Biotite code that builds the C-alpha atoms (Angstrom):
import biotite.structure as struc

atoms = struc.array([
    struc.Atom([1.269, 1.339, -39.098], chain_id="A", res_id=1, res_name="MET", atom_name="CA", element="C"),
    struc.Atom([3.315, 2.303, -36.030], chain_id="A", res_id=2, res_name="PRO", atom_name="CA", element="C"),
    struc.Atom([1.346, 3.086, -32.858], chain_id="A", res_id=3, res_name="PHE", atom_name="CA", element="C"),
    struc.Atom([2.907, 6.570, -32.678], chain_id="A", res_id=4, res_name="ALA", atom_name="CA", element="C"),
    struc.Atom([1.358, 7.365, -36.057], chain_id="A", res_id=5, res_name="GLN", atom_name="CA", element="C"),
    struc.Atom([-1.970, 5.781, -35.192], chain_id="A", res_id=6, res_name="LYS", atom_name="CA", element="C"),
    struc.Atom([-2.147, 7.605, -31.829], chain_id="A", res_id=7, res_name="PHE", atom_name="CA", element="C"),
    struc.Atom([-0.229, 10.871, -32.372], chain_id="A", res_id=8, res_name="PRO", atom_name="CA", element="C"),
    struc.Atom([-1.528, 12.482, -29.158], chain_id="A", res_id=9, res_name="ASP", atom_name="CA", element="C"),
    struc.Atom([-0.578, 9.575, -26.901], chain_id="A", res_id=10, res_name="ALA", atom_name="CA", element="C"),
    struc.Atom([2.242, 9.836, -24.373], chain_id="A", res_id=11, res_name="ASP", atom_name="CA", element="C"),
    struc.Atom([5.426, 8.458, -26.019], chain_id="A", res_id=12, res_name="PRO", atom_name="CA", element="C"),
    struc.Atom([6.145, 6.408, -22.884], chain_id="A", res_id=13, res_name="LEU", atom_name="CA", element="C"),
    struc.Atom([2.687, 4.823, -23.102], chain_id="A", res_id=14, res_name="ALA", atom_name="CA", element="C"),
    struc.Atom([3.328, 3.931, -26.748], chain_id="A", res_id=15, res_name="ILE", atom_name="CA", element="C"),
    struc.Atom([6.664, 2.407, -25.799], chain_id="A", res_id=16, res_name="ASP", atom_name="CA", element="C"),
    struc.Atom([5.127, 0.228, -23.101], chain_id="A", res_id=17, res_name="LEU", atom_name="CA", element="C"),
    struc.Atom([2.233, -0.781, -25.347], chain_id="A", res_id=18, res_name="LEU", atom_name="CA", element="C"),
    struc.Atom([4.622, -1.859, -28.100], chain_id="A", res_id=19, res_name="GLU", atom_name="CA", element="C"),
    struc.Atom([6.631, -3.931, -25.619], chain_id="A", res_id=20, res_name="LYS", atom_name="CA", element="C"),
    struc.Atom([3.532, -5.598, -24.160], chain_id="A", res_id=21, res_name="MET", atom_name="CA", element="C"),
    struc.Atom([1.995, -6.410, -27.538], chain_id="A", res_id=22, res_name="LEU", atom_name="CA", element="C"),
    struc.Atom([5.005, -8.208, -29.029], chain_id="A", res_id=23, res_name="GLN", atom_name="CA", element="C"),
    struc.Atom([3.734, -11.316, -30.818], chain_id="A", res_id=24, res_name="PHE", atom_name="CA", element="C"),
    struc.Atom([6.824, -13.365, -29.926], chain_id="A", res_id=25, res_name="ASP", atom_name="CA", element="C"),
    struc.Atom([6.645, -14.040, -26.170], chain_id="A", res_id=26, res_name="PRO", atom_name="CA", element="C"),
    struc.Atom([10.466, -14.171, -26.006], chain_id="A", res_id=27, res_name="ARG", atom_name="CA", element="C"),
    struc.Atom([10.555, -10.499, -27.060], chain_id="A", res_id=28, res_name="LYS", atom_name="CA", element="C"),
    struc.Atom([7.580, -9.436, -24.918], chain_id="A", res_id=29, res_name="ARG", atom_name="CA", element="C"),
    struc.Atom([8.213, -7.434, -21.748], chain_id="A", res_id=30, res_name="ILE", atom_name="CA", element="C"),
    struc.Atom([7.624, -9.434, -18.568], chain_id="A", res_id=31, res_name="ASP", atom_name="CA", element="C"),
    struc.Atom([5.448, -8.193, -15.739], chain_id="A", res_id=32, res_name="VAL", atom_name="CA", element="C"),
    struc.Atom([8.366, -7.201, -13.500], chain_id="A", res_id=33, res_name="ASN", atom_name="CA", element="C"),
    struc.Atom([9.953, -5.077, -16.216], chain_id="A", res_id=34, res_name="ASP", atom_name="CA", element="C"),
    struc.Atom([6.585, -3.644, -17.204], chain_id="A", res_id=35, res_name="ALA", atom_name="CA", element="C"),
    struc.Atom([5.984, -2.501, -13.598], chain_id="A", res_id=36, res_name="LEU", atom_name="CA", element="C"),
    struc.Atom([9.393, -0.812, -13.653], chain_id="A", res_id=37, res_name="LYS", atom_name="CA", element="C"),
    struc.Atom([8.651, 0.976, -16.959], chain_id="A", res_id=38, res_name="HIS", atom_name="CA", element="C"),
    struc.Atom([8.794, 4.783, -16.647], chain_id="A", res_id=39, res_name="PRO", atom_name="CA", element="C"),
    struc.Atom([5.147, 5.148, -17.744], chain_id="A", res_id=40, res_name="TRP", atom_name="CA", element="C"),
    struc.Atom([4.020, 3.113, -14.708], chain_id="A", res_id=41, res_name="LEU", atom_name="CA", element="C"),
    struc.Atom([6.562, 4.631, -12.317], chain_id="A", res_id=42, res_name="ALA", atom_name="CA", element="C"),
    struc.Atom([3.927, 6.611, -10.401], chain_id="A", res_id=43, res_name="GLN", atom_name="CA", element="C"),
    struc.Atom([1.935, 3.417, -9.765], chain_id="A", res_id=44, res_name="LEU", atom_name="CA", element="C"),
    struc.Atom([4.857, 1.145, -8.906], chain_id="A", res_id=45, res_name="HIS", atom_name="CA", element="C"),
    struc.Atom([5.641, 0.629, -5.235], chain_id="A", res_id=46, res_name="ASP", atom_name="CA", element="C"),
    struc.Atom([7.859, -2.392, -4.775], chain_id="A", res_id=47, res_name="GLU", atom_name="CA", element="C"),
    struc.Atom([7.146, -2.507, -1.048], chain_id="A", res_id=48, res_name="ALA", atom_name="CA", element="C"),
    struc.Atom([3.407, -2.823, -1.690], chain_id="A", res_id=49, res_name="ALA", atom_name="CA", element="C"),
    struc.Atom([3.681, -5.468, -4.432], chain_id="A", res_id=50, res_name="GLU", atom_name="CA", element="C"),
    struc.Atom([3.984, -9.014, -3.130], chain_id="A", res_id=51, res_name="PRO", atom_name="CA", element="C"),
    struc.Atom([5.858, -11.545, -5.204], chain_id="A", res_id=52, res_name="SER", atom_name="CA", element="C"),
    struc.Atom([6.019, -15.297, -4.990], chain_id="A", res_id=53, res_name="ALA", atom_name="CA", element="C"),
    struc.Atom([9.218, -17.146, -4.250], chain_id="A", res_id=54, res_name="ASN", atom_name="CA", element="C"),
    struc.Atom([10.285, -19.914, -6.585], chain_id="A", res_id=55, res_name="GLY", atom_name="CA", element="C"),
    struc.Atom([9.738, -20.561, -10.237], chain_id="A", res_id=56, res_name="GLU", atom_name="CA", element="C"),
    struc.Atom([7.021, -18.851, -12.222], chain_id="A", res_id=57, res_name="ALA", atom_name="CA", element="C"),
    struc.Atom([4.484, -21.073, -13.941], chain_id="A", res_id=58, res_name="VAL", atom_name="CA", element="C"),
    struc.Atom([4.336, -20.551, -17.690], chain_id="A", res_id=59, res_name="SER", atom_name="CA", element="C"),
    struc.Atom([1.048, -19.886, -19.415], chain_id="A", res_id=60, res_name="SER", atom_name="CA", element="C"),
    struc.Atom([1.612, -23.057, -21.497], chain_id="A", res_id=61, res_name="GLN", atom_name="CA", element="C"),
    struc.Atom([1.751, -25.128, -18.295], chain_id="A", res_id=62, res_name="ALA", atom_name="CA", element="C"),
    struc.Atom([-1.457, -23.597, -17.041], chain_id="A", res_id=63, res_name="VAL", atom_name="CA", element="C"),
    struc.Atom([-3.230, -24.202, -20.323], chain_id="A", res_id=64, res_name="LEU", atom_name="CA", element="C"),
    struc.Atom([-2.014, -27.805, -20.459], chain_id="A", res_id=65, res_name="ALA", atom_name="CA", element="C"),
    struc.Atom([-3.700, -28.514, -17.143], chain_id="A", res_id=66, res_name="GLY", atom_name="CA", element="C"),
    struc.Atom([-2.657, -30.701, -14.247], chain_id="A", res_id=67, res_name="PRO", atom_name="CA", element="C"),
    struc.Atom([-0.351, -33.636, -14.750], chain_id="A", res_id=68, res_name="LEU", atom_name="CA", element="C"),
    struc.Atom([-2.184, -36.855, -13.971], chain_id="A", res_id=69, res_name="ASP", atom_name="CA", element="C"),
])
């Protein structure tokens, strides 16, 4: 059942973001940078106040695998 049917009173932008964040396939899932730029979060997003790390991001698989010994 689509989220819009399950939650008919919800903001359509919230439904859109929820559907993008809950994609089962991680390749189709919205990443955190795009999620922060989503219109539903626009009032909370302030790029100047959000630090970001330089370099490559560490994947969740790498974190779960643990340190390389």
